[in-house]
Backbone as JSON Lines, residues from 0, in Angstrom:
{"i":0,"aa":"M","n":[1.46,-23.44,7.81],"ca":[1.79,-24.66,8.68],"c":[1.63,-23.92,9.99]}
{"i":1,"aa":"V","n":[0.67,-23.95,11.29],"ca":[0.84,-23.76,12.42],"c":[1.1,-25.23,13.05]}
{"i":2,"aa":"T","n":[2.12,-25.15,14.11],"ca":[2.21,-26.4,14.8],"c":[1.53,-26.43,15.81]}
{"i":3,"aa":"K","n":[1.22,-27.58,16.38],"ca":[0.11,-27.59,17.59],"c":[0.77,-26.62,18.84]}
{"i":4,"aa":"D","n":[2.03,-26.73,18.95],"ca":[2.79,-25.85,20.35],"c":[3.52,-24.85,20.0]}
{"i":5,"aa":"N","n":[2.96,-24.37,18.67],"ca":[3.42,-22.8,18.39],"c":[5.03,-22.96,18.01]}
{"i":6,"aa":"K","n":[5.43,-24.16,17.61],"ca":[6.81,-24.14,17.47],"c":[7.43,-23.59,16.17]}
{"i":7,"aa":"I","n":[8.52,-22.82,16.38],"ca":[9.06,-22.31,15.24],"c":[9.68,-23.45,14.2]}
{"i":8,"aa":"V","n":[9.49,-23.57,12.68],"ca":[10.1,-24.81,12.04],"c":[10.54,-24.05,10.97]}
{"i":9,"aa":"M","n":[11.76,-23.56,11.13],"ca":[12.63,-23.15,9.95],"c":[12.5,-23.54,8.64]}
{"i":10,"aa":"Y","n":[12.48,-22.91,7.75],"ca":[12.42,-23.02,6.06],"c":[13.38,-23.82,5.72]}
{"i":11,"aa":"D","n":[14.58,-23.45,6.4],"ca":[15.92,-24.33,5.59],"c":[16.42,-25.16,6.69]}
{"i":12,"aa":"D","n":[15.86,-25.82,7.65],"ca":[16.3,-26.91,8.55],"c":[15.96,-28.01,7.53]}
{"i":13,"aa":"E","n":[17.33,-28.81,7.61],"ca":[17.8,-29.83,6.89],"c":[17.21,-30.85,6.93]}
{"i":14,"aa":"N","n":[16.36,-31.41,7.91],"ca":[15.41,-32.22,8.18],"c":[14.01,-32.1,7.78]}
{"i":15,"aa":"L","n":[13.59,-30.94,7.46],"ca":[12.11,-30.55,7.33],"c":[11.86,-31.49,6.04]}
{"i":16,"aa":"V","n":[12.27,-31.8,4.98],"ca":[11.64,-32.27,4.17],"c":[12.86,-33.65,3.59]}
{"i":17,"aa":"E","n":[11.82,-33.95,2.77],"ca":[12.86,-35.34,2.15],"c":[12.42,-35.83,0.86]}
{"i":18,"aa":"Y","n":[13.39,-36.09,0.1],"ca":[13.28,-36.86,-1.27],"c":[12.94,-38.14,-1.18]}
{"i":19,"aa":"R","n":[11.44,-38.51,-1.82],"ca":[11.51,-40.15,-1.56],"c":[11.32,-40.8,-3.07]}
{"i":20,"aa":"T","n":[12.37,-41.71,-3.24],"ca":[12.27,-42.16,-4.26],"c":[11.05,-42.9,-4.57]}
{"i":21,"aa":"D","n":[10.44,-43.83,-3.74],"ca":[9.26,-44.29,-4.13],"c":[8.13,-43.65,-5.03]}
{"i":22,"aa":"L","n":[8.15,-41.99,-4.64],"ca":[6.89,-41.45,-4.94],"c":[7.81,-40.58,-6.25]}
{"i":23,"aa":"E","n":[9.14,-40.22,-6.22],"ca":[9.91,-39.79,-7.07],"c":[9.63,-38.26,-6.8]}
{"i":24,"aa":"G","n":[9.6,-37.88,-5.55],"ca":[9.15,-36.33,-5.27],"c":[9.42,-35.87,-3.69]}
{"i":25,"aa":"W","n":[9.19,-34.76,-3.77],"ca":[9.43,-34.13,-2.26],"c":[8.19,-34.15,-1.51]}
{"i":26,"aa":"T","n":[8.32,-34.58,-0.12],"ca":[7.46,-34.61,0.75],"c":[7.89,-34.06,2.15]}
{"i":27,"aa":"G","n":[7.1,-33.77,3.19],"ca":[7.38,-33.05,4.53],"c":[6.52,-33.72,5.49]}
{"i":28,"aa":"P","n":[6.83,-33.27,6.71],"ca":[6.03,-33.9,8.05],"c":[4.45,-34.27,7.74]}
{"i":29,"aa":"D","n":[3.7,-33.36,6.46],"ca":[2.34,-33.38,6.56],"c":[2.36,-34.35,5.45]}
{"i":30,"aa":"R","n":[3.33,-35.11,5.0],"ca":[3.05,-36.38,4.27],"c":[2.51,-36.11,2.91]}
{"i":31,"aa":"L","n":[2.32,-34.92,2.27],"ca":[2.28,-34.44,1.15],"c":[2.93,-34.76,-0.14]}
{"i":32,"aa":"Y","n":[2.7,-34.64,-1.32],"ca":[3.82,-34.92,-2.24],"c":[3.94,-33.54,-2.87]}
{"i":33,"aa":"Y","n":[4.77,-32.87,-3.27],"ca":[5.15,-31.6,-3.42],"c":[5.93,-31.43,-5.43]}
{"i":34,"aa":"G","n":[5.99,-32.76,-5.72],"ca":[6.99,-32.45,-7.0],"c":[8.02,-33.07,-7.11]}
{"i":35,"aa":"K","n":[8.7,-32.8,-8.09],"ca":[10.16,-33.51,-8.04],"c":[10.96,-31.84,-8.18]}
{"i":36,"aa":"G","n":[12.16,-32.32,-8.43],"ca":[13.14,-31.06,-8.56],"c":[13.14,-29.98,-7.55]}
{"i":37,"aa":"P","n":[14.03,-28.66,-7.8],"ca":[14.12,-27.75,-6.85],"c":[12.83,-27.01,-6.43]}
{"i":38,"aa":"E","n":[11.89,-26.94,-7.58],"ca":[10.52,-26.46,-7.43],"c":[9.52,-27.32,-6.12]}
{"i":39,"aa":"G","n":[9.58,-28.7,-6.49],"ca":[9.1,-29.54,-5.68],"c":[9.46,-29.39,-4.19]}
{"i":40,"aa":"E","n":[10.74,-29.32,-4.21],"ca":[11.36,-29.17,-2.86],"c":[11.25,-27.7,-2.11]}
{"i":41,"aa":"R","n":[11.21,-26.69,-3.1],"ca":[10.76,-25.61,-2.48],"c":[9.47,-25.66,-2.05]}
{"i":42,"aa":"R","n":[8.3,-25.72,-2.75],"ca":[7.02,-26.11,-2.33],"c":[7.01,-26.88,-0.74]}
{"i":43,"aa":"A","n":[7.47,-27.77,-0.58],"ca":[7.15,-28.9,0.47],"c":[7.9,-27.95,1.67]}
{"i":44,"aa":"R","n":[9.08,-27.23,1.6],"ca":[9.7,-26.47,2.54],"c":[8.81,-24.95,2.91]}
{"i":45,"aa":"Y","n":[8.32,-24.66,2.14],"ca":[7.25,-23.54,2.3],"c":[5.89,-24.31,3.18]}
{"i":46,"aa":"A","n":[5.36,-24.98,2.55],"ca":[4.31,-25.85,3.11],"c":[4.37,-26.04,4.67]}
{"i":47,"aa":"N","n":[5.48,-26.69,4.74],"ca":[5.8,-27.28,6.26],"c":[6.34,-26.59,7.38]}
{"i":48,"aa":"S","n":[7.13,-25.16,6.89],"ca":[7.81,-24.43,7.45],"c":[6.6,-23.18,7.8]}
{"i":49,"aa":"T","n":[7.02,-22.91,9.4],"ca":[6.27,-21.52,9.65],"c":[7.16,-20.04,9.68]}
{"i":50,"aa":"H","n":[8.53,-20.19,9.48],"ca":[9.56,-19.19,9.73],"c":[10.49,-19.19,8.44]}
{"i":51,"aa":"T","n":[11.13,-18.5,8.28],"ca":[12.58,-18.5,7.32],"c":[13.19,-17.2,7.83]}
{"i":52,"aa":"K","n":[14.28,-16.74,7.12],"ca":[15.26,-15.55,7.51],"c":[15.07,-14.82,6.62]}
{"i":53,"aa":"C","n":[15.02,-13.4,7.13],"ca":[15.66,-12.49,6.26],"c":[16.74,-12.0,5.86]}
{"i":54,"aa":"E","n":[17.14,-11.52,4.84],"ca":[18.5,-11.22,4.32],"c":[19.25,-10.75,5.13]}
{"i":55,"aa":"C","n":[19.06,-10.11,6.63],"ca":[19.85,-9.74,7.53],"c":[20.53,-11.12,8.67]}
{"i":56,"aa":"G","n":[19.3,-11.86,8.34],"ca":[19.58,-13.32,9.41],"c":[18.56,-13.19,10.48]}
{"i":57,"aa":"N","n":[18.1,-11.9,10.56],"ca":[16.54,-12.14,11.5],"c":[15.64,-13.29,11.15]}
{"i":58,"aa":"V","n":[15.07,-13.9,12.2],"ca":[13.96,-15.01,11.79],"c":[12.9,-14.27,11.56]}
{"i":59,"aa":"I","n":[12.36,-14.33,10.85],"ca":[10.61,-13.66,10.61],"c":[9.71,-14.89,9.92]}
{"i":60,"aa":"T","n":[8.33,-14.62,10.04],"ca":[7.61,-15.68,9.66],"c":[7.61,-15.82,8.1]}
{"i":61,"aa":"K","n":[7.29,-16.99,7.83],"ca":[7.38,-17.38,6.31],"c":[6.6,-16.47,4.95]}
{"i":62,"aa":"T","n":[5.72,-15.78,5.7],"ca":[5.04,-14.79,4.92],"c":[5.4,-13.63,4.04]}
{"i":63,"aa":"R","n":[6.16,-13.35,4.96],"ca":[7.19,-11.99,4.84],"c":[8.51,-12.23,4.13]}
{"i":64,"aa":"T","n":[8.86,-10.98,3.73],"ca":[10.11,-11.44,2.89],"c":[11.24,-10.19,3.59]}
{"i":65,"aa":"R","n":[11.01,-9.63,4.45],"ca":[11.84,-8.69,5.12],"c":[11.28,-8.43,6.8]}
{"i":66,"aa":"C","n":[12.54,-8.51,7.13],"ca":[12.17,-8.15,8.59],"c":[11.68,-6.4,8.8]}
{"i":67,"aa":"D","n":[11.22,-6.1,9.55],"ca":[10.78,-4.67,9.91],"c":[11.63,-3.77,9.98]}
{"i":68,"aa":"E","n":[13.01,-3.96,10.15],"ca":[14.21,-3.1,10.22],"c":[14.58,-2.98,8.68]}
{"i":69,"aa":"C","n":[14.98,-4.33,8.19],"ca":[15.01,-4.02,6.83],"c":[13.8,-3.86,5.67]}
{"i":70,"aa":"S","n":[12.81,-3.58,6.34],"ca":[11.66,-3.23,5.19],"c":[11.83,-1.41,5.61]}
{"i":71,"aa":"S","n":[12.02,-0.81,6.84],"ca":[12.14,0.44,6.78],"c":[13.33,1.06,6.31]}
{"i":72,"aa":"K","n":[14.53,0.28,6.33],"ca":[15.73,0.72,5.8],"c":[15.68,0.8,4.24]}
{"i":73,"aa":"S","n":[14.77,-0.15,3.48],"ca":[14.38,0.05,2.33],"c":[13.46,0.64,1.68]}
{"i":74,"aa":"S","n":[12.54,0.95,2.38],"ca":[11.57,2.03,2.06],"c":[12.34,3.79,2.56]}
{"i":75,"aa":"H","n":[13.19,3.5,3.21],"ca":[13.82,4.91,3.68],"c":[14.67,5.3,2.42]}
{"i":76,"aa":"E","n":[15.52,4.07,2.27],"ca":[16.71,4.3,0.53],"c":[15.94,4.81,-0.67]}
{"i":77,"aa":"Y","n":[14.46,4.54,-0.61],"ca":[13.65,4.34,-1.75],"c":[13.45,6.17,-1.81]}
{"i":78,"aa":"F","n":[12.68,6.52,-0.46],"ca":[12.74,7.88,-0.03],"c":[13.69,9.0,-0.65]}
{"i":79,"aa":"L","n":[14.88,8.67,-0.16],"ca":[16.15,9.25,-0.53],"c":[16.2,9.41,-2.07]}
{"i":80,"aa":"K","n":[15.86,8.44,-2.84],"ca":[16.1,8.31,-4.04],"c":[14.98,9.26,-4.99]}
{"i":81,"aa":"L","n":[13.8,9.65,-4.28],"ca":[12.96,10.46,-4.85],"c":[13.24,12.06,-5.25]}
{"i":82,"aa":"E","n":[12.78,12.38,-6.08],"ca":[13.25,14.08,-6.5],"c":[12.75,14.59,-5.14]}
{"i":83,"aa":"E","n":[14.01,15.57,-5.02],"ca":[13.87,16.48,-4.29],"c":[13.46,17.92,-4.45]}
{"i":84,"aa":"V","n":[12.82,18.37,-3.92],"ca":[12.05,20.07,-4.07],"c":[12.19,20.68,-3.18]}
{"i":85,"aa":"E","n":[12.37,22.12,-3.19],"ca":[12.15,23.21,-1.95],"c":[10.61,23.2,-2.13]}
{"i":86,"aa":"W","n":[10.09,23.34,-0.85],"ca":[8.86,23.99,-0.52],"c":[8.58,25.41,-0.87]}
{"i":87,"aa":"D","n":[7.24,25.36,-1.92],"ca":[7.13,26.95,-2.58],"c":[6.52,27.59,-1.48]}
{"i":88,"aa":"G","n":[6.11,27.04,-0.08],"ca":[5.8,28.0,0.61],"c":[4.27,28.16,0.6]}
{"i":89,"aa":"E","n":[3.64,27.29,-0.48],"ca":[1.82,27.83,-0.52],"c":[1.26,25.88,-0.66]}
{"i":90,"aa":"S","n":[2.1,25.38,-1.35],"ca":[1.59,23.9,-1.32],"c":[1.56,23.01,-0.38]}
{"i":91,"aa":"M","n":[0.71,22.25,0.29],"ca":[0.31,21.03,0.93],"c":[1.49,20.54,1.05]}
{"i":92,"aa":"M","n":[2.0,19.68,2.06],"ca":[2.89,18.75,2.5],"c":[1.82,17.73,3.14]}
{"i":93,"aa":"C","n":[2.72,16.44,2.93],"ca":[2.21,15.41,3.76],"c":[3.42,14.03,4.24]}
{"i":94,"aa":"I","n":[3.09,13.53,4.92],"ca":[3.91,12.38,5.65],"c":[3.79,11.57,4.61]}
{"i":95,"aa":"R","n":[4.64,11.13,4.15],"ca":[4.77,9.77,2.93],"c":[4.16,8.76,3.69]}
{"i":96,"aa":"N","n":[3.03,7.93,2.75],"ca":[2.27,6.59,3.69],"c":[1.67,7.06,4.53]}
{"i":97,"aa":"D","n":[1.0,8.18,5.07],"ca":[0.14,8.77,6.07],"c":[-0.66,9.74,5.57]}
{"i":98,"aa":"D","n":[-1.87,10.09,6.29],"ca":[-2.71,10.93,5.97],"c":[-2.6,12.46,6.99]}
{"i":99,"aa":"R","n":[-1.26,12.74,7.26],"ca":[-1.28,13.87,8.01],"c":[-0.64,14.72,7.33]}
{"i":100,"aa":"F","n":[-1.09,15.9,6.89],"ca":[-1.11,17.18,5.84],"c":[-0.7,18.4,6.63]}
{"i":101,"aa":"F","n":[-0.05,19.15,6.27],"ca":[0.63,20.61,6.91],"c":[0.64,21.39,5.75]}
{"i":102,"aa":"S","n":[-0.08,22.55,6.09],"ca":[-0.12,23.82,5.48],"c":[1.25,24.45,5.33]}
{"i":103,"aa":"D","n":[1.84,24.59,6.43],"ca":[3.33,25.56,6.41],"c":[4.06,24.78,7.55]}
{"i":104,"aa":"M","n":[5.41,25.24,7.33],"ca":[6.51,24.81,8.16],"c":[6.35,24.65,9.54]}
{"i":105,"aa":"D","n":[5.38,25.83,9.98],"ca":[5.32,25.67,11.26],"c":[4.52,24.57,11.84]}
{"i":106,"aa":"E","n":[3.85,24.19,11.2],"ca":[2.9,23.25,11.44],"c":[3.44,22.07,11.55]}
{"i":107,"aa":"V","n":[4.64,21.8,10.4],"ca":[5.6,20.76,10.78],"c":[6.63,20.74,12.09]}
{"i":108,"aa":"Y","n":[6.83,21.73,12.55],"ca":[7.62,21.86,13.57],"c":[6.75,21.65,14.72]}
{"i":109,"aa":"D","n":[5.6,22.09,14.75],"ca":[4.73,21.59,16.0],"c":[4.36,20.29,16.05]}
{"i":110,"aa":"Y","n":[4.32,19.44,15.07],"ca":[4.04,18.03,14.99],"c":[5.43,17.73,15.81]}
{"i":111,"aa":"C","n":[6.53,17.86,15.25],"ca":[7.92,17.17,15.55],"c":[7.89,17.39,17.16]}
{"i":112,"aa":"E","n":[7.73,18.75,17.3],"ca":[7.96,18.67,18.97],"c":[6.74,18.39,19.61]}
{"i":113,"aa":"M","n":[5.42,18.28,19.44],"ca":[4.63,17.57,20.22],"c":[4.72,15.7,20.23]}
{"i":114,"aa":"D","n":[4.88,15.31,19.01],"ca":[5.32,13.86,18.97],"c":[6.64,13.32,19.23]}
{"i":115,"aa":"D","n":[7.83,14.55,19.68],"ca":[9.04,14.12,20.12],"c":[9.63,13.32,18.77]}
{"i":116,"aa":"I","n":[9.55,14.08,17.52],"ca":[10.35,13.36,16.31],"c":[11.13,14.62,16.03]}
{"i":117,"aa":"D","n":[12.12,13.89,15.39],"ca":[13.05,14.75,14.94],"c":[12.7,15.11,13.5]}
{"i":118,"aa":"I","n":[12.78,16.17,12.81],"ca":[12.36,16.65,11.63],"c":[13.18,15.94,10.48]}
{"i":119,"aa":"N","n":[14.38,15.73,10.68],"ca":[15.14,14.83,9.8],"c":[14.37,13.47,9.66]}
{"i":120,"aa":"D","n":[13.72,12.74,10.49],"ca":[13.37,11.39,10.2],"c":[12.03,11.44,9.68]}
{"i":121,"aa":"L","n":[11.24,12.81,9.12],"ca":[10.0,13.16,8.54],"c":[10.34,12.61,7.1]}
{"i":122,"aa":"E","n":[9.63,11.83,6.67],"ca":[9.6,11.95,5.03],"c":[8.6,12.52,4.63]}
{"i":123,"aa":"L","n":[8.6,14.07,4.48],"ca":[8.24,14.97,4.09],"c":[7.86,14.91,2.48]}
{"i":124,"aa":"M","n":[6.36,14.91,2.08],"ca":[6.03,14.85,0.37],"c":[5.4,16.11,0.04]}
{"i":125,"aa":"H","n":[5.92,16.81,-1.31],"ca":[5.06,17.53,-1.78],"c":[3.68,17.31,-2.5]}
{"i":126,"aa":"C","n":[2.98,17.94,-2.03],"ca":[1.55,17.74,-2.58],"c":[1.46,18.72,-3.59]}
{"i":127,"aa":"E","n":[0.29,18.52,-4.52],"ca":[-0.76,19.14,-5.49],"c":[-1.98,19.03,-5.23]}
{"i":128,"aa":"K","n":[-2.53,20.56,-5.69],"ca":[-3.96,20.33,-5.69],"c":[-4.49,19.84,-7.04]}
{"i":129,"aa":"M","n":[-5.55,18.83,-6.78],"ca":[-6.15,17.98,-7.7],"c":[-7.06,19.24,-8.61]}
{"i":130,"aa":"N","n":[-6.66,19.23,-9.8],"ca":[-6.98,20.15,-11.06],"c":[-8.49,19.97,-11.13]}
{"i":131,"aa":"K","n":[-9.02,18.87,-10.9],"ca":[-10.52,18.64,-11.87],"c":[-11.01,17.73,-10.83]}
{"i":132,"aa":"I","n":[-12.11,17.93,-10.45],"ca":[-13.38,17.03,-9.75],"c":[-14.22,16.77,-11.11]}
{"i":133,"aa":"N","n":[-14.17,15.47,-10.95],"ca":[-15.29,14.95,-11.96],"c":[-16.68,15.27,-11.77]}
{"i":134,"aa":"E","n":[-17.08,15.28,-13.09],"ca":[-18.95,15.95,-13.02],"c":[-19.57,14.48,-12.68]}
{"i":135,"aa":"V","n":[-21.07,14.69,-12.36],"ca":[-21.72,13.79,-11.7],"c":[-22.73,13.39,-13.15]}
{"i":136,"aa":"N","n":[-22.24,11.97,-13.58],"ca":[-23.43,11.49,-14.53],"c":[-24.47,10.26,-13.67]}
{"i":137,"aa":"I","n":[-25.35,10.9,-13.52],"ca":[-26.51,10.25,-12.6],"c":[-27.08,9.02,-13.56]}
{"i":138,"aa":"D","n":[-27.0,9.03,-15.13],"ca":[-27.5,7.97,-15.66],"c":[-26.38,7.01,-15.95]}
{"i":139,"aa":"E","n":[-25.21,6.93,-15.65],"ca":[-24.35,5.87,-15.69],"c":[-24.13,5.79,-14.12]}
{"i":140,"aa":"L","n":[-24.05,6.54,-13.46],"ca":[-24.29,5.76,-11.85],"c":[-25.34,4.74,-12.1]}
{"i":141,"aa":"N","n":[-26.39,4.74,-12.26],"ca":[-27.73,4.11,-12.09],"c":[-27.9,3.14,-13.32]}
{"i":142,"aa":"E","n":[-26.92,2.81,-13.97],"ca":[-27.14,2.45,-15.5],"c":[-27.79,0.67,-15.27]}
{"i":143,"aa":"E","n":[-27.35,0.37,-14.23],"ca":[-27.62,-1.4,-13.98],"c":[-29.3,-1.28,-13.63]}
{"i":144,"aa":"Y","n":[-30.05,-0.17,-13.35],"ca":[-31.29,-0.02,-12.9],"c":[-32.12,0.58,-14.38]}
{"i":145,"aa":"S","n":[-31.35,0.74,-15.49],"ca":[-32.1,1.65,-16.47],"c":[-32.21,0.99,-17.67]}
{"i":146,"aa":"T","n":[-33.2,1.06,-18.38],"ca":[-33.41,-0.12,-19.6],"c":[-32.26,0.82,-20.58]}
{"i":147,"aa":"E","n":[-32.19,0.13,-21.87],"ca":[-31.05,0.37,-23.01],"c":[-31.77,1.93,-23.52]}
{"i":148,"aa":"D","n":[-32.97,2.46,-23.74],"ca":[-33.79,3.42,-24.13],"c":[-34.32,4.4,-23.06]}
{"i":149,"aa":"E","n":[-34.07,4.34,-21.69],"ca":[-35.07,5.02,-20.96],"c":[-34.15,5.38,-19.57]}
{"i":150,"aa":"Y","n":[-33.66,6.39,-19.22],"ca":[-32.85,6.8,-18.08],"c":[-33.3,7.28,-16.88]}
{"i":151,"aa":"L","n":[-32.71,7.37,-15.69],"ca":[-33.25,7.93,-14.47],"c":[-33.56,9.17,-14.64]}
{"i":152,"aa":"S","n":[-32.65,10.07,-15.66],"ca":[-33.05,11.37,-15.86],"c":[-34.49,11.67,-16.24]}
{"i":153,"aa":"D","n":[-34.82,10.68,-17.18],"ca":[-35.98,11.02,-17.85],"c":[-37.25,10.73,-16.8]}
{"i":154,"aa":"F","n":[-37.23,10.07,-15.99],"ca":[-38.02,9.6,-15.0],"c":[-38.33,10.56,-13.88]}
{"i":155,"aa":"H","n":[-37.02,11.28,-13.74],"ca":[-37.16,11.82,-12.61],"c":[-36.54,13.44,-13.03]}
{"i":156,"aa":"P","n":[-37.17,14.37,-13.7],"ca":[-36.67,15.42,-14.27],"c":[-35.79,16.55,-12.75]}
{"i":157,"aa":"E","n":[-36.84,16.29,-11.58],"ca":[-36.24,17.47,-10.59],"c":[-34.68,16.97,-10.42]}
{"i":158,"aa":"I","n":[-34.51,15.71,-10.58],"ca":[-33.05,15.02,-10.1],"c":[-32.46,15.36,-10.9]}
{"i":159,"aa":"A","n":[-32.32,15.36,-12.21],"ca":[-31.58,15.66,-13.22],"c":[-31.17,17.34,-13.21]}
{"i":160,"aa":"E","n":[-32.37,17.83,-13.06],"ca":[-32.01,19.57,-12.49],"c":[-30.89,19.54,-11.55]}
{"i":161,"aa":"K","n":[-31.35,19.03,-10.3],"ca":[-30.35,19.17,-9.23],"c":[-28.78,18.89,-9.62]}
{"i":162,"aa":"V","n":[-28.63,17.71,-10.42],"ca":[-27.4,17.18,-11.08],"c":[-26.55,17.95,-11.79]}
{"i":163,"aa":"K","n":[-27.68,18.63,-12.42],"ca":[-26.95,19.91,-13.54],"c":[-26.7,21.18,-12.88]}
{"i":164,"aa":"E","n":[-27.25,21.53,-11.45],"ca":[-27.11,22.79,-11.0],"c":[-25.41,21.98,-9.82]}
{"i":165,"aa":"L","n":[-25.49,20.81,-9.66],"ca":[-24.48,20.24,-9.13],"c":[-22.9,20.5,-10.23]}
{"i":166,"aa":"N","n":[-23.3,19.99,-11.35],"ca":[-22.33,20.06,-12.03],"c":[-21.72,21.36,-12.74]}
{"i":167,"aa":"E","n":[-22.68,22.38,-12.57],"ca":[-22.29,23.72,-12.74],"c":[-21.2,24.34,-11.65]}
{"i":168,"aa":"L","n":[-21.96,23.65,-10.54],"ca":[-20.94,24.15,-9.57],"c":[-19.58,23.4,-9.08]}
{"i":169,"aa":"I","n":[-19.36,22.54,-9.69],"ca":[-17.84,21.71,-10.0],"c":[-17.51,22.23,-10.9]}
{"i":170,"aa":"R","n":[-17.95,22.77,-12.11],"ca":[-17.28,23.25,-13.25],"c":[-16.59,24.67,-12.55]}
{"i":171,"aa":"N","n":[-17.4,25.17,-11.93],"ca":[-16.67,26.65,-11.35],"c":[-16.1,26.8,-9.95]}
{"i":172,"aa":"T","n":[-15.93,25.8,-9.24],"ca":[-15.28,25.96,-8.07],"c":[-13.8,25.07,-8.29]}
{"i":173,"aa":"E","n":[-12.83,26.02,-7.68],"ca":[-11.97,25.4,-7.45],"c":[-11.3,24.48,-6.47]}
{"i":174,"aa":"P","n":[-10.99,23.52,-6.84],"ca":[-10.8,22.31,-6.12],"c":[-9.61,22.52,-5.0]}
{"i":175,"aa":"K","n":[-10.22,21.9,-3.82],"ca":[-9.59,22.06,-2.43],"c":[-8.62,20.91,-2.34]}
{"i":176,"aa":"I","n":[-8.79,19.93,-3.01],"ca":[-8.01,18.6,-2.7],"c":[-6.86,18.39,-3.27]}
{"i":177,"aa":"W","n":[-6.02,17.97,-1.89],"ca":[-4.79,17.81,-2.2],"c":[-4.2,16.18,-2.14]}
{"i":178,"aa":"F","n":[-3.21,16.2,-3.01],"ca":[-2.63,14.77,-2.85],"c":[-1.16,14.8,-3.32]}
{"i":179,"aa":"A","n":[-0.48,13.49,-2.62],"ca":[0.92,13.48,-2.47],"c":[1.61,13.47,-3.79]}
{"i":180,"aa":"T","n":[2.57,13.94,-4.05],"ca":[3.37,13.53,-5.41],"c":[4.2,12.97,-5.02]}
{"i":181,"aa":"N","n":[5.25,12.33,-5.92],"ca":[6.68,11.41,-5.83],"c":[7.57,12.43,-5.65]}
{"i":182,"aa":"K","n":[7.68,13.54,-4.79],"ca":[8.59,14.84,-4.85],"c":[8.71,15.1,-3.3]}
{"i":183,"aa":"R","n":[9.84,14.45,-2.99],"ca":[10.22,15.07,-1.49],"c":[10.54,16.14,-0.9]}
{"i":184,"aa":"I","n":[10.35,16.67,-0.25],"ca":[10.42,18.21,0.33],"c":[11.74,18.41,1.07]}
{"i":185,"aa":"K","n":[12.42,18.86,0.22],"ca":[13.82,19.28,0.78],"c":[13.92,20.08,2.52]}
{"i":186,"aa":"L","n":[14.56,19.7,3.34],"ca":[14.38,19.76,4.81],"c":[15.95,20.81,4.75]}
{"i":187,"aa":"S","n":[15.69,21.82,5.27],"ca":[17.1,22.82,5.25],"c":[17.56,22.85,6.56]}
């Protein structure tokens, strides 16, 4: 609910909703019926409020469950519970929940210096190489355009040959794709 004057309407405002005996249920300023009991009251409060309180007491919009500070704190606590590993000197590293990857610690230090970040505030994750790249099946990719007995490769042998070459290349090439694991890098 958005008020006309962008006024904050708190979920726990004692005057926000009322139990109407003639309807045997909860209503709010919108005059809609939300049902009986605690669930009806909860629905009426949610529909007629704009804000609520975070567990720490900060006011937040009703669509959120935590304020930014509590969310960051909880996220970092989760990070600290992850398995900690030494960097092996070869694997890539990345910042958790980011697309920034590093191939060595010098890059990490340069990044921290350039952006004025304390290295201890980085949530560095260990990365692993993707072991397998999926081969291409041109008929599966285009099955919605094929009949039950006829496939794209039947009509386009030159495409089928190129796909065969591509799949051979995929089978014989070491992947260079890295992805983050659930292990954090130990910083010394």
